[in-house]
N, C-alpha and C positions, 0 to 999 in steps of 0.2 A: 225470568225477565230478560229482555234483550239489552245488550250493551249499547252505548251511544253509537259506536261504530256500526253495529248491525242495523240499527234503526235508520242510519243515513244511507246505507247501501241499498241499491235496487236489487230485487231478487234476481239471481243468476241461475242459468242452467248450463251444466257442463256438457260439452259435446262428447258423445260416446262412440262415435265413428269418425273417420277422417272427413273433415269439411274444409277443403282449401278455400282461402280467401284471396281473391285475385284483384290486383290493381287494374281498373278499367282502362287507364290511360296507356299503359305499356304491356298489358296482358301478362304481367309477371305475378307469380304467387308470392304474396307477402308472408304467408304462413298458414298454419292449420289452426282452426278455431279451437281455443281451449275452453272458453265459456263466453256466454252472451247475456246481457241484461238489456233493459229498455234504454239505458243511457250509455252503454259501453261494451267493449269486448276485450278479451285477452287472447293473444295469438302466440304460437310457438313457431319461430321461423329460423332460417339458416343464415340470415344476414342481420347485422346490427342495424336497427332503424335509425333514421335521422331524428334527432330531438325536435319535437314540435311539428313534424312533417304532417301534411294534410294529403289525404288520398280519397279517391272515389273508388269504392270496392264493390265487388259482387261475390255472392256465395249462395248456395242452395239450401233452403230449409224445407223439411218435409211438413206438409200440413196434416190436418186431422184425417184426411182420406189417403195419406201416404203419397200424395203427389208432391213434386218438387216445386217450390216457389223461388224464383231467382230474385233475391233481394239485392238492391243497389242502394248503398248509403254513402254519405260522406263521413270520414273519421279523421281524428287528429291524435297523434301520438302524445301520450301523457307521461309515460315512463318506460324504461326497459332495463333488463338485467340479464347477465349470462345465465343460461340454464345449467343443470347438472351435467348434461352431455356436452362435450366439447363441440364448438362451432354452432351451438344453438342459443337462441335468445327468447326469453319471455318478454312480451311487450303489451302495454295497456293502452287502449284507445278510447277516446270519448266520441260518441256518435254526435255529429254536428248537423246532419241533414238526412232526410229520407222522405219518401212519399207516404201518403196515408196508408196505401196498400202494404208497403214494406214495413211500416211501423206496426200495423195490425198483424202481419205475418210473424214478426218477432214476438209480439205480445202473446199470440196464440201458441207459438213454439215453447216459450218460457212457461206458460201455464199460470194458473192462479197462485198467488203468494201463499207460502206455507205459514201456518199459525205458530 
């Protein structure tokens, strides 16, 4: 049986290779994708994020045919904490906007929910 916490969380998929997430407005890398769900993402970055900051970001997700899909979404910082490595930060973001194509690409990359 799943705990209440697990039932509330959207299924997440961990990034297994480097996936830089870039702020569209200033072309700066916010961090590397740690994991992604239909509702949010976790990043590992080298700068402490601003609490509550809103960004429009882009990153590439491979599709079923191993082609890259450039996803562009709006995200808002929800939390952050220092990582085990000095000068790095984990941060959690809520997805606040995205096109139908980008939402579909995220859903396809995550795959079907596990039982």
